C-alpha positions as CSV (number, residue, x, y, z in Angstrom):
1,X,0.1,0.1,0.0
2,X,1.5,3.6,-1.2
3,X,-0.4,6.8,-0.3
4,X,0.7,9.6,-2.9
5,X,0.8,13.4,-1.8
6,X,0.8,16.1,-4.4
7,X,-0.7,19.6,-4.8
8,X,2.1,21.3,-2.9
9,X,3.6,24.6,-3.8
10,X,4.6,28.7,-3.4
11,X,1.7,30.9,-2.8
12,X,1.4,34.1,-1.9
13,X,-0.3,34.9,1.2
14,X,-4.4,35.3,0.8
15,X,-4.1,32.6,-2.2
16,X,-5.2,28.7,-2.6
17,X,-4.0,25.4,-2.8
18,X,-5.6,22.2,-3.1
19,X,-3.6,19.1,-1.9
20,X,-4.2,15.5,-2.8
21,X,-3.5,11.9,-1.2
22,X,-4.1,8.7,-3.4
23,X,-3.9,5.4,-2.1
24,X,-2.6,2.5,-3.8
25,X,-2.3,-0.9,-3.4
26,X,-3.9,-4.2,-2.2
27,X,-6.4,-3.7,0.7
28,X,-10.1,-4.0,1.5
29,X,-10.9,-0.5,2.2
30,X,-10.1,2.8,4.0
31,X,-11.4,4.2,7.4
32,X,-9.9,7.5,8.7
33,X,-7.8,9.7,6.8
34,X,-6.1,12.8,8.2
35,X,-3.9,15.2,6.9
36,X,-0.9,16.4,9.0
37,X,1.7,19.3,8.6
38,X,5.2,20.2,10.5
39,X,6.7,23.4,9.8
40,X,10.3,24.2,10.3
41,X,11.4,23.7,14.2
42,X,8.0,22.7,15.2
43,X,6.5,19.2,16.1
44,X,4.1,17.7,13.3
45,X,0.4,19.0,14.3
46,X,-2.9,17.4,13.3
47,X,-4.7,19.8,10.5
48,X,-7.6,17.7,9.3
49,X,-9.6,14.8,9.4
50,X,-12.0,12.4,7.6
51,X,-13.8,9.2,8.4
52,X,-15.2,7.4,5.5
53,X,-18.7,8.4,6.1
54,X,-17.5,12.0,5.6
55,X,-17.5,13.4,9.5
56,X,-14.8,15.9,9.4
57,X,-12.5,17.5,11.9
58,X,-10.1,20.6,11.9
59,X,-7.3,22.2,14.4
60,X,-8.4,25.5,15.0
61,X,-6.1,27.2,13.4
62,X,-7.4,26.5,10.0
63,X,-11.4,26.0,11.0
64,X,-13.1,28.3,8.2
65,X,-10.2,28.0,5.9
66,X,-9.3,24.3,5.1
67,X,-11.8,22.0,4.0
68,X,-10.9,18.1,4.3
69,X,-12.9,15.9,1.7
70,X,-12.5,12.2,0.1
71,X,-13.3,10.0,-2.9
72,X,-13.7,6.5,-1.6
73,X,-14.1,5.3,-5.1
74,X,-10.8,6.2,-5.4
75,X,-9.0,6.4,-1.9
76,X,-8.1,9.5,-2.2
77,X,-8.4,12.3,0.6
78,X,-8.2,15.9,-0.4
79,X,-7.3,19.3,1.4
80,X,-8.7,22.3,0.1
81,X,-6.9,25.4,1.6
82,X,-7.9,28.8,1.3
83,X,-6.8,32.3,3.1
84,X,-3.4,31.2,3.4
85,X,-1.1,32.4,5.7
86,X,2.7,32.4,6.4
87,X,2.2,30.7,9.5
88,X,0.3,27.5,7.0
89,X,4.0,27.2,5.8
90,X,5.2,23.5,6.5
91,X,5.8,20.2,5.1
92,X,2.3,18.6,4.7
93,X,1.3,14.7,5.0
94,X,-1.1,12.1,4.8
95,X,-2.0,9.1,6.7
96,X,-4.6,6.6,6.4
97,X,-6.0,3.9,8.4
98,X,-6.4,1.0,5.7
99,X,-8.0,-2.3,6.2
100,X,-5.7,-5.5,5.2
101,X,-7.3,-9.1,5.1
102,X,-5.7,-9.1,8.9
103,X,-6.8,-6.2,10.4
104,X,-6.1,-2.6,9.9
105,X,-2.8,-0.8,9.5
106,X,-1.6,3.0,9.4
107,X,-0.1,4.2,6.4
108,X,2.1,7.5,5.6
109,X,2.4,9.2,2.5
110,X,5.3,11.4,1.7
111,X,5.2,15.1,2.5
112,X,4.4,18.0,0.0
113,X,6.0,21.6,0.8
114,X,3.4,24.3,0.8
115,X,5.1,27.7,1.3
116,X,3.4,31.0,1.9
117,X,5.2,34.0,1.0
118,X,5.4,37.2,-1.0
């Protein structure tokens, strides 16, 4: 199982970006999917999470600006980021609870860098 994140880049303050994270490989299904971020010199933090049924949770710092969504048919989770601020600059990573034949395992994707700067 692999998770492939994409969509990062350089954006000006107030701009928008959409991150994607697609799971591939052999598995039964994916339950919870999440986006994390880690800024330079800071601890990794949970940005947003979404259940298979679409229930979402957000960090207070991104509420009202970021939207997490998913396409279960494509095993993909998205993070739509609007109103970006310099403090949103970080490496963004995704993870997912993947149901295998023998149980559930947490998989991580590689990070994608988001830089918010003028």
